N, C-alpha and C positions, 0 to 999 in steps of 0.2 A: 534720249537726251532731252526731248521736249517735255517729257513728264517731270524730269528733275527740275527744270526751270519753273514750271507751274507750281510745284511743291514749294520751292523757295519763295515765290511771290505770295503764296497762301500763308506761309509761316510769318512773313513780314507783316502781312495784314492782321493776323491773329495777335502778334506782339503789339502792334499799334492799338488794336481794339482793347487789349488787356490793359494797356497803360491808360487809355481814355476812361475805361470803366473804373479803374482804381482811382483815378483823379476825381471823377464824379463822386465816387463813394467817400473819398476823403473829404471833399467839399461838403457833402451832406453831414458827415460825422462832425466836422468842425463847426458847421452852422448849428447843429443841434446842441453841441457843447456850449457855444456862446449863448444861445437862447436859454438853455437851462441855467447857466451861470448867472445871467442877468435876472432871471426869475428867482433864483435862490437868494441873490443879494437883496432884491426888493422884499422878499419874504422875511429875511433876517432883519432888515431895517424895521419892517412893520411889527415884528415880534418884539424887538428891542424897545420900540416906542410904546407898545402896549404894556410891556413889563414896567417901564418907567412910570407910565401914567397910573398903573395900579398901585405902585409903591407910594406915589404921592397921595393918592386918595385913601390908602390904608393907614397912613401915619396920622395920628391926631395932631391938631393944631397946637403949637407950643405958645405959652403965654409967659 
């Protein structure tokens, strides 16, 4: 009987640790997603600005 109660306690501990580990993993995943999204947005803005400036310098001045 005593062994059955100790197994139950261990199972509850394992379930709680699994939830904590999954939560931490999700937070890392979400943080990396936000970080890469911000970096990609800045890269896109820089690329768009560089493309616009090259188009302005490539076109001859109109008179």
